[in-house]
N, C-alpha and C positions, 0 to 999 in steps of 0.2 A: 100283697100279703094276705092269705087266708083267714080265716075267723077264727080258728084253733089257734093260731100260731101264739105262743109268748114272746114277750118284750124283756129281753134282759137288762138292757142297759139305754139311757137317753142320755144324750150329751146335748145342750144348749149351744147354737150355733149363733152368735150375736152378729148384728148388720148385715142380715141376709136381707135388703131391699125391704126392709119395715116390716117383716114377715115373723110368728113365731115360729122358728124352725127347728130343728132337731136331729143330731146323729144317731140314728137307733139299730142294736142290733136284737136280734130275734132267737128264740130257741130254735129255729132251722138253719142256723150260724150264715145270715145272711146281713147285709148293711144296710139300710135305707135313709132316703130324707126323709122325715117328715115335718110339713109344713102343717100347723096347726090351723091358724085362720083361711088356708085352704081347704084344707080337709084333705090336701092330698099327700100321698107317700110315693117316692120314687126310688127304684132301686140303684144303688150305686155300682158301678161298673168298674173292676178293679183293672180293666185292661188285658192285655197280651200278658205283660210280666207278671199280675197277678193273679194268673190263672193258677197257678200253685197254690194257692190260699185257699181257692172256692171248696165250698162243703167243710171246711176246718174248722173245728171247735174253735169259738173266738174267746178267749177271757176277758179282754177289756179293749175299750174303744175311747180315742181322745182327740180332740180337735185341736189345733193350734189357736191361739190366741186372735190371729187374721184370719180364720179360717180360711185359707189358702191350702192346708195341708189337712191331714188325718191320719192317725195311726191305729194299728189293730194288733192286740196279740194273738199269736197263734201256738200255745204249746205244743201241739203234737208234732209243729217244723222246727220246735225252739227259737222262733224267730218273733221280731217286731216287722209288720208292715208299712212303710210310710206311702201316701199316697197323695197323689192333687186333688184338690176339690173345684170340681167346676161349680163355682157359686149360679148360676144361670137358671 
């Protein structure tokens, strides 16, 4: 993630191996996992099926309470995308 990228939304991910972790959407229409106490950012891979959502504006992100899934809203596709969350 570049220094000039804006952060649009942070969603707390609970119970991720005692780390302060967040699902983060950016102004470049990307989704990352941000781990605060490791000062680490990992890009979220949407996989082959999720490639239709690549580079589309994201209006909302939300993680399931158990952190096994997350959702993104894609207004240009009039769609919600649901994805599994690899917690390692």
